[in-house]
C-alpha positions as CSV (number, residue, x, y, z in Angstrom):
1,G,158.6,134.4,62.8
2,E,156.5,133.4,65.9
3,N,157.9,132.0,69.1
4,S,155.5,130.6,72.1
5,W,156.6,128.6,75.3
6,T,154.3,127.0,77.6
7,G,155.2,126.1,81.1
8,V,153.1,123.0,83.0
9,V,152.5,122.0,86.1
10,D,150.7,118.3,86.7
11,G,149.6,118.3,83.4
12,E,148.2,121.5,83.2
13,P,149.3,124.8,81.1
14,I,149.5,127.2,83.6
15,V,151.8,129.9,81.7
16,C,152.2,130.3,78.0
17,A,153.9,133.3,76.7
18,G,155.7,134.2,73.3
19,T,156.7,137.4,71.0
20,I,155.0,137.8,67.0
21,Q,157.4,139.4,64.4
22,Q,155.9,142.5,62.9
23,W,159.1,142.7,60.6
24,P,162.8,141.1,60.8
25,G,163.7,143.0,64.1
26,R,160.5,144.5,65.6
27,H,158.5,141.7,67.9
28,Q,155.6,142.0,70.1
29,A,155.9,140.2,73.2
30,W,152.6,138.6,75.1
31,A,152.0,136.2,78.0
32,Y,148.9,134.8,79.6
33,L,149.3,133.2,83.3
34,A,147.1,131.3,85.4
35,P,146.1,133.1,88.6
36,Y,147.9,130.4,90.6
37,T,151.6,131.2,89.5
38,A,153.2,133.1,92.4
39,K,154.8,129.9,93.5
40,H,156.3,128.8,90.3
41,M,157.8,132.7,89.4
42,R,161.6,131.7,89.5
43,W,161.3,128.7,86.6
44,I,158.8,131.0,84.7
45,T,160.1,133.6,84.2
46,R,164.3,131.9,83.6
47,G,162.1,129.8,80.8
48,V,160.5,133.1,79.2
49,N,163.9,135.2,79.6
50,D,165.4,131.7,77.8
51,N,162.6,131.8,74.9
52,L,162.9,135.7,74.5
53,Q,167.2,135.6,73.9
54,R,166.4,133.6,71.2
55,V,165.0,136.8,69.4
56,K,166.8,139.2,68.3
57,G,166.7,142.8,68.1
58,R,163.5,144.6,69.4
59,I,161.1,143.5,71.4
60,E,158.0,145.7,72.7
61,L,155.4,144.9,75.5
62,T,153.1,147.1,77.7
63,V,151.3,146.2,81.0
64,R,148.7,148.0,82.1
65,S,149.7,151.1,84.6
66,D,147.8,149.6,87.3
67,F,149.6,146.2,87.4
68,A,152.5,146.5,89.8
69,A,153.3,142.9,89.5
70,G,153.3,143.1,86.0
71,L,155.8,146.4,85.7
72,R,158.0,144.4,87.8
73,W,158.1,141.1,86.1
74,A,158.6,143.3,82.2
75,R,161.9,144.6,84.4
76,L,162.8,141.5,85.7
77,L,162.6,140.0,82.3
78,G,165.2,142.5,81.0
79,F,162.7,145.4,79.9
80,E,162.7,149.2,80.4
81,V,160.1,151.8,80.5
82,E,160.4,153.9,77.2
83,T,156.6,154.8,77.3
84,P,155.7,156.0,80.5
85,T,151.9,156.5,79.6
86,L,150.5,155.3,76.5
87,Q,147.2,157.3,77.5
88,G,144.0,154.7,76.7
89,F,145.9,152.3,75.3
90,G,143.9,149.1,76.7
91,P,140.7,147.2,75.1
92,F,138.7,149.5,77.9
93,G,140.1,152.4,77.7
94,E,142.7,151.6,80.5
95,D,146.5,153.4,80.8
96,H,149.5,151.6,79.6
97,V,153.3,151.6,80.3
98,G,155.4,150.8,77.0
99,F,158.6,148.5,77.4
100,V,161.2,147.6,75.7
101,R,163.8,145.4,75.3
102,M,166.7,145.4,72.5
103,N,168.1,142.2,72.1
104,R,171.6,142.7,69.5
């Protein structure tokens, strides 16, 4: 099934993240962060990681190749590069990096 997590500051949601199950043991991770989350990234990362730990099996995500902060965050969350370049993967033809995290 699906799971999601929302982080709130002063009554305003600043992050939503979760996974969508494709089938048992395979999941797609997603996240939306407000533009002003930088000073909150420590607890956001902890909360997202705690949520990801509840998911068993393979978790996949992609990050735009030119989004350095997103690439770093994926690694902080325990994801490893599986596909260095997914050419033309994004909705505007931008390249992405494919990541995977295995939760046993």
